[in-house]
C-alpha positions in Angstrom: -188.2 233.7 -1.2 -187.1 236.6 -3.6 -183.5 236.8 -1.9 -183.0 233.4 -1.9 -184.2 233.0 -5.5 -181.5 236.1 -6.5 -178.5 234.2 -4.5 -179.3 230.6 -6.2 -179.5 232.5 -9.4 -176.3 234.1 -8.6 -174.4 230.9 -8.0 -175.6 228.9 -10.7 -173.9 231.2 -13.1 -170.5 230.3 -11.9 -171.7 226.3 -13.7 -172.2 228.2 -16.8 -169.1 227.9 -19.2 -168.2 230.9 -20.4 -170.6 233.1 -18.5 -168.7 236.6 -18.4 -169.5 238.5 -15.4 -169.8 242.3 -14.9 -166.9 244.6 -14.1 -168.7 245.0 -10.5 -169.3 240.8 -10.2 -165.8 240.9 -10.9 -164.4 243.3 -8.9 -166.4 241.8 -5.6 -165.1 238.4 -6.6 -161.1 239.4 -6.2 -162.0 241.9 -3.3 -163.3 238.4 -1.5 -160.8 236.5 -2.4 -158.4 238.3 -1.5 -159.8 239.4 2.2 -160.4 235.2 2.4 -156.5 234.7 1.8 -156.1 237.2 4.9 -158.3 235.8 7.0 -156.9 232.3 6.5 -153.8 234.6 7.4 -155.2 235.8 10.5 -157.0 232.8 11.8 -153.9 230.2 11.3 -151.3 233.2 13.4 -153.6 234.1 15.7 -153.3 233.5 19.7 -149.9 232.8 21.4 -146.9 231.6 20.2 -147.1 228.1 21.3 -150.8 227.9 20.2 -150.7 228.5 17.0 -151.3 226.1 13.9 -148.6 227.6 12.0 -145.2 228.9 13.6 -144.1 232.5 13.7 -140.3 231.4 11.5 -142.5 230.0 8.9 -145.5 232.6 8.7 -145.5 235.7 11.1 -148.8 236.7 12.1 -150.9 239.4 10.3 -151.0 242.1 13.1 -147.1 241.7 13.6 -146.5 242.2 9.8 -148.4 245.2 9.9 -146.7 246.9 12.8 -143.1 246.3 10.9 -144.3 248.7 8.1 -142.9 251.4 9.8 -139.3 250.3 10.4 -139.4 248.7 6.4 -140.3 252.3 5.3 -138.0 254.2 7.3 -135.2 252.3 8.3 -135.0 249.9 4.9 -135.5 252.9 2.8 -139.0 251.6 1.4 -139.3 254.0 -1.1 -136.1 253.9 -2.5 -135.9 250.1 -2.7 -139.0 250.2 -4.5 -138.1 253.1 -7.3 -134.9 251.2 -7.4 -136.2 247.7 -8.1 -139.2 249.2 -10.6 -136.1 251.1 -12.5 -134.0 248.3 -13.1 -136.8 245.8 -14.0 -138.3 248.7 -16.7 -134.8 249.1 -18.0 -134.1 245.9 -19.1 -137.4 245.0 -19.9 -137.9 247.9 -22.5 -134.3 247.3 -23.8 -135.5 243.7 -24.3 -138.6 244.9 -26.0 -137.2 247.3 -28.1 -134.8 244.7 -29.8 -136.8 241.4 -29.6 -140.2 243.2 -31.1 -138.9 244.4 -34.3 -136.7 241.4 -34.7 -139.8 239.4 -33.9 -141.5 241.0 -36.7 -139.3 240.6 -39.3 -138.7 236.8 -38.6 -142.4 236.4 -38.6 -142.4 238.1 -41.7 -139.7 236.8 -43.1 -139.9 233.0 -42.2 -136.4 232.1 -43.3 -135.0 234.4 -41.2 -136.8 232.9 -38.6 -135.4 229.5 -39.2 -131.9 231.4 -38.7 -133.2 232.8 -35.5 -135.1 230.1 -34.0 -132.4 228.0 -32.1 -130.8 231.1 -30.2 -135.1 231.9 -29.1 -135.2 227.9 -28.5 -132.0 228.0 -26.4 -133.1 231.8 -24.4 -136.6 230.2 -23.5 -135.3 226.9 -21.9 -131.9 228.2 -20.3 -132.7 228.3 -16.4 -133.1 232.1 -15.4 -130.4 231.7 -12.2 -128.0 230.2 -14.7 -128.5 234.1 -16.0 -126.8 235.3 -12.3 -123.0 234.0 -13.2 -122.8 234.8 -17.1 -124.1 238.6 -16.4 -121.9 238.8 -13.5 -118.8 237.7 -15.4 -119.8 240.0 -18.6 -121.3 243.0 -17.0 -119.5 243.1 -13.5 -121.5 244.1 -10.2 -123.0 247.1 -10.5 -126.2 248.4 -12.1 -125.9 247.1 -15.3 -125.6 243.4 -14.6 -129.1 243.5 -12.9 -130.6 245.5 -15.9 -129.1 243.1 -18.3 -129.9 240.0 -16.4 -134.0 241.5 -17.1 -133.1 241.4 -20.4 -131.8 238.5 -21.3 -134.7 236.5 -18.8 -137.2 238.7 -21.1 -135.9 239.3 -24.8 -136.5 235.2 -25.8 -139.9 235.3 -24.8 -140.5 238.6 -26.1 -139.4 237.4 -29.4 -141.1 234.2 -29.9 -144.3 235.6 -28.7 -144.0 238.3 -31.2 -143.3 235.9 -34.0 -146.3 233.8 -33.3 -148.5 236.9 -33.1 -147.2 237.7 -36.7 -147.4 234.5 -38.0 -151.5 233.8 -36.6 -152.3 237.1 -39.2 -154.0 235.2 -42.1 -152.4 235.3 -45.7 -155.8 236.5 -46.9 -154.6 240.0 -45.4 -151.5 240.1 -47.2 -153.3 238.6 -50.8 -155.7 241.8 -49.9 -152.8 244.2 -49.5 -150.7 243.3 -52.9 -153.5 243.6 -54.8 -154.6 246.7 -53.3 -150.9 247.9 -54.9 -148.9 247.4 -51.3 -145.3 248.1 -52.3 -141.6 248.1 -51.1 -140.7 251.8 -50.4 -137.2 251.9 -49.3 -136.6 255.6 -48.9 -139.5 256.3 -47.1 -138.8 253.3 -44.8 -135.0 254.3 -44.6 -136.5 258.0 -43.4 -138.2 256.6 -40.7 -135.8 253.9 -39.5 -133.2 256.6 -39.3 -135.6 258.5 -37.0 -135.8 255.4 -34.9 -132.4 255.1 -34.9 -131.6 258.7 -33.3 -134.3 257.8 -30.9 -132.7 254.7 -29.8 -129.0 256.5 -30.0 -130.2 258.9 -27.4 -131.2 256.2 -25.0 -128.8 253.9 -25.3 -126.3 257.2 -24.4 -128.7 257.8 -21.2 -128.7 254.5 -20.5 -124.4 254.3 -20.4 -124.5 257.8 -18.6 -126.8 256.6 -15.7 -125.2 252.8 -15.8 -121.6 253.1 -16.7 -119.2 253.9 -13.8 -117.9 257.9 -14.4 -114.4 258.2 -13.6 -112.7 260.8 -11.5 -112.6 264.5 -12.8 -108.3 264.4 -13.0 -108.4 260.7 -14.3 -107.8 262.7 -17.6 -107.4 259.2 -19.7 -110.3 257.5 -18.1 -112.8 259.8 -19.2 -111.7 260.0 -22.7 -111.8 256.6 -23.1 -115.1 257.2 -21.2 -116.8 259.2 -23.4 -115.5 257.3 -26.1 -117.7 254.7 -24.7 -120.4 256.9 -24.7 -120.2 258.0 -28.7 -119.7 253.7 -29.6 -122.8 253.2 -27.3 -125.1 255.5 -29.0 -123.6 254.7 -32.5 -124.5 251.3 -32.2 -128.2 252.6 -30.4 -128.7 254.3 -34.1 -127.3 251.4 -36.2 -129.6 248.8 -34.2 -132.9 250.9 -34.1 -132.0 251.9 -38.0 -131.1 248.3 -38.9 -134.1 246.5 -36.7 -137.0 249.7 -38.1 -135.9 249.4 -41.5 -137.2 246.3 -43.2 -141.0 246.7 -41.2 -141.2 250.2 -42.1 -140.0 249.5 -46.1 -142.5 247.1 -47.0 -146.1 248.1 -46.9 -147.9 244.8 -46.3 -145.9 244.5 -43.3 -146.5 248.4 -42.1 -150.2 248.3 -42.7 -151.1 245.0 -42.6 -149.4 242.6 -40.3 -148.1 245.2 -37.7 -151.7 247.0 -36.9 -153.0 243.4 -37.3 -150.3 241.3 -34.8 -149.5 244.2 -32.6 -152.8 243.5 -29.7 -151.3 240.3 -29.1 -148.0 241.6 -28.7 -149.2 244.5 -26.5 -151.1 241.2 -24.4 -147.8 239.3 -24.4 -146.0 242.0 -23.5 -148.2 242.7 -20.3 -148.3 239.3 -19.0 -144.4 238.4 -19.6 -144.1 242.2 -17.9 -145.2 240.5 -14.7 -142.5 237.6 -15.2 -139.8 239.6 -15.2 -140.8 241.9 -12.1 -140.7 238.5 -10.6 -137.1 237.8 -11.2 -136.8 240.7 -8.7 -135.0 239.0 -6.3 -132.3 236.9 -8.7 -131.6 239.9 -10.1 -130.5 241.5 -7.3 -129.1 238.9 -5.2 -125.7 239.9 -5.6 -124.1 243.0 -4.3 -127.5 245.4 -4.1 -127.6 247.4 -1.3 -130.9 248.5 -1.9 -134.3 247.0 -3.9 -136.8 245.3 -3.2 -134.9 241.9 -3.8 -132.3 243.3 -1.6 -135.2 243.5 0.9 -136.2 240.3 0.7 -132.6 238.6 0.8 -131.9 240.3 3.7 -134.8 239.6 5.5 -134.7 236.0 5.0 -130.6 236.2 6.3 -130.8 238.5 9.3 -134.8 239.0 9.6 -137.1 240.4 10.3 -139.5 237.9 8.3 -141.8 240.2 8.4 -140.7 242.0 5.8 -140.2 239.4 3.1 -144.4 239.2 2.8 -144.5 243.0 3.0 -142.1 243.0 0.4 -143.8 240.2 -1.8 -147.0 242.1 -0.8 -145.5 245.3 -3.0 -143.8 243.6 -5.7 -147.5 242.3 -6.5 -149.2 245.5 -6.0 -146.6 247.7 -8.4 -146.9 244.6 -11.3 -150.6 244.9 -10.8 -150.5 248.5 -11.3 -148.3 248.7 -14.5 -150.6 245.6 -15.8 -153.4 247.4 -15.4 -152.3 250.6 -16.9 -151.0 248.9 -20.0 -154.7 247.3 -20.2 -156.5 250.0 -20.4 -153.5 251.6 -23.3 -154.8 248.3 -24.7 -158.6 248.8 -25.1 -157.5 252.9 -25.5 -154.6 251.8 -28.2 -156.4 248.5 -30.1 -160.2 249.3 -29.2 -161.6 247.3 -32.6 -160.0 244.2 -30.6 -161.9 243.0 -27.4 -159.1 242.8 -24.6 -159.1 240.1 -22.0 -160.1 240.9 -18.2 -157.5 238.6 -16.5 
């Protein structure tokens, strides 16, 4: 009777609105959900091919999928493909965040700037993602740069909008208190810190150019000179972008000490959720001229087979995105202990 009573109490908690489960209950329910999905997969694909509920072309059996893993790992270089896809997503997403976050902070603080940029933000959030494929191909060619910039353009407008919203949601009473306590405009200090950040941006932009831009051969003197000039120009562009983007937030004490600390927990939470979306775009990013990568594996398996590799690649994409999501969530809790982070 006691056991039945405990089971009844456990299930009755499901009907209580916003009753938060413990960490152990949450982990157990997640495990049950995943296990149930695999059980259903096994049931609908079990037995001889002609007797299966779902045919093997639509959904391969769980056993066949697991047995195809060694072939995917060795013949299609799964580890190399996963590293390449992760690098492309991280490159594009970090670039988008480095531009959109400081710009969104400025737009959330200076509402006329927000009104000026809003049309571009609305356009970027509503343009079909697939339409970015021909645009980035025309602008950046067929190489790695196109794939990184595809993730950049697919993410930047959403990061900007969420950052603006987070800054605007900070109550004006905090600003009033800051001005009462003497918050001022300190351009010299702001310029010093913005210059330091600009140097970091310049170095990162130069490294990205070195990795992504096609380097000419050792005998092509003119092309080597042009490549080096391009490297210097990109580094200078990075410095200018970093300085211009970060000078206003670091020069106004009301922004640096009030708006940013209060808005950053929501901004980081938004980045965590948007990164999962960006990782989901990898198949589109790698649809053209990708010799390796998880998206390339999916596209090739769809055309040539085996179909089992499609599901294995999708599972790996989900696992990678989930792992990074949990890492960012842990960083949130460590950096912003004063804000309760969601468990989802």
